[in-house]
C-alpha positions in Angstrom: 0.3 0.2 0.0 2.9 2.6 0.7 4.2 1.8 -2.8 0.6 2.6 -4.2 0.3 6.1 -2.4 3.9 6.9 -3.1 3.6 6.3 -6.8 0.1 7.9 -7.4 1.4 10.7 -5.5 4.6 11.2 -7.6 2.8 10.7 -11.1 -0.4 13.3 -9.7 2.5 15.7 -8.6 4.2 15.4 -12.0 1.2 16.5 -13.7 -0.1 19.2 -11.0 3.7 21.1 -11.0 3.7 21.6 -14.7 0.1 22.9 -14.8 -1.2 19.7 -16.8 -4.0 18.7 -14.1 -6.5 20.3 -11.3 -6.8 17.6 -8.5 -8.9 17.9 -5.3 -9.1 15.8 -2.4 -11.6 15.5 0.4 -11.6 13.5 3.3 -14.7 12.9 4.9 -13.9 12.2 8.7 -16.3 10.1 10.6 -17.1 9.9 14.0 -15.4 6.5 14.5 -12.4 8.3 13.0 -12.7 6.2 9.4 -12.0 8.2 6.5 -13.3 8.0 3.4 -11.1 9.3 0.8 -12.3 11.1 -2.9 -10.1 12.8 -5.4 -11.0 14.5 -8.5 -8.5 14.7 -11.2 -9.0 17.5 -14.3 -6.4 17.2 -16.9 -5.6 20.7 -18.9 -6.9 20.8 -22.1 -4.9 18.4 -24.7 -3.5 16.0 -21.8 -6.6 13.7 -21.7 -4.4 11.0 -23.7 -1.7 11.3 -21.1 -4.1 10.5 -18.1 -5.5 7.9 -19.8 -2.4 6.1 -20.1 -1.2 6.9 -16.6 -4.5 5.3 -15.2 -4.0 2.5 -17.4 -0.6 1.6 -16.3 -1.8 2.4 -12.7 -4.7 -0.2 -13.0 -1.9 -2.6 -14.4 1.0 -2.2 -12.4 -1.1 -2.0 -8.9 -4.0 -4.1 -9.6 -4.5 -5.6 -6.1 -4.4 -2.1 -4.6 -6.9 -0.6 -7.9 -9.1 -3.3 -6.6 -9.4 -1.6 -3.4 -10.5 1.8 -5.5 -13.7 2.9 -7.6 -12.4 4.4 -10.7 -15.0 6.1 -12.8 -14.4 9.0 -15.9 -17.2 11.5 -17.0 -16.7 14.2 -19.7 -17.6 17.4 -18.5 -18.2 20.4 -21.0 -17.1 24.1 -20.1 -16.7 27.0 -22.3 -17.8 24.8 -25.2 -14.7 22.4 -24.4 -14.9 18.6 -23.6 -12.9 17.8 -20.2 -12.0 14.2 -19.1 -13.1 14.6 -15.2 -11.4 11.6 -13.2 -12.7 10.3 -10.2 -11.0 8.1 -7.5 -12.7 6.8 -4.4 -11.4 4.1 -1.7 -13.9 1.1 -1.4 -13.9 1.4 2.3 -13.0 3.7 4.4 -9.3 3.9 5.9 -8.4 4.6 9.4 -5.7 7.2 11.4 -3.8 4.5 11.8 -3.7 3.3 8.5 -2.8 6.6 7.5 0.2 6.4 10.3 1.1 3.1 9.4 2.0 4.3 5.5 4.3 6.8 6.9 1.9 9.6 7.2 2.5 12.3 10.3 -1.4 12.7 11.0 -3.1 12.6 14.3 -6.7 13.3 15.5 -8.1 13.0 18.7 -11.8 14.1 18.2 -11.0 17.6 19.0 -7.2 18.5 17.7 -6.3 17.4 13.9 -3.0 17.9 12.8 -1.6 16.6 9.3 2.3 16.9 8.2 2.6 17.6 4.5 6.8 16.9 4.3 9.3 18.6 2.1 9.0 17.1 -1.2 10.6 19.7 -3.6 14.3 20.1 -3.5 14.5 23.1 -5.1 12.6 26.3 -4.7 9.9 26.9 -7.0 9.5 29.6 -9.5 5.9 30.6 -8.7 5.8 29.7 -4.8 2.2 30.9 -4.3 0.8 28.5 -7.4 -1.9 26.2 -6.2 -0.8 22.3 -6.5 -4.0 20.8 -5.3 -6.8 21.4 -2.8 -7.1 19.3 0.4 -10.8 19.6 2.0 -11.4 17.8 5.0 -14.8 17.4 6.7 -15.0 16.7 10.2 -17.6 15.1 12.4 -18.1 18.1 14.2 -18.0 22.1 13.5 -14.3 23.5 12.9 -13.7 26.4 15.7 -10.1 27.3 14.2 -7.9 26.2 11.5 -4.9 27.4 9.6 -6.8 28.1 6.3 -9.0 31.0 5.7 -11.3 28.4 4.1 -13.4 27.2 6.8 -17.2 26.5 6.3 -19.0 24.5 9.3 -17.5 21.0 9.5 -15.1 21.7 5.9 -11.8 23.3 6.1 -10.1 23.7 2.5 -6.3 23.9 2.2 -4.8 25.2 -0.9 -1.4 23.5 -1.0 1.1 25.5 -2.6 4.6 25.0 -4.3 6.0 26.8 -1.4 4.2 24.4 1.3 5.6 21.3 -0.9 9.3 22.9 -0.9 9.4 23.6 2.8 6.8 21.3 4.3 3.8 22.5 6.6 1.6 21.5 9.3 -2.1 21.6 8.7 -4.2 22.1 11.9 -7.8 22.3 12.7 -9.5 22.7 16.3 -12.9 21.6 16.7 -15.7 23.0 18.7 
């Protein structure tokens, strides 16, 4: 499972860093601390073939793990252009403990959430404020404060920038 996560993040990061992909991942944390994870990937116009190739290779190379995911693709029209939108979702929720076993530095005690995004870029980005992906987390109860400006009831959206991936960052939320 560790390989799956690392390879998926690596390939996604390549597409995202070169502006070929918009990505939003939503985690819904349930009362029992299980997490439902959904990811939406939207390739830039002209990169659909690369994304199709990427997903076919992903399905073949990680067949046992891909069985744990639901994968779908829809075509969406925006400004008279058709885009392929890819949806990935774990078939079953994952736990905080399972994420920790995958070497994620994450904790949640029901009131305080912390998730460390490590430094993964070796060189300082030319455009540090570019958003690489959005991470939306919906908690089981309302959020009091978080180190994000996008707080809406139980949901917090962090816009993960290239600078954050260069320096590493700690995402925090305190629940009411």
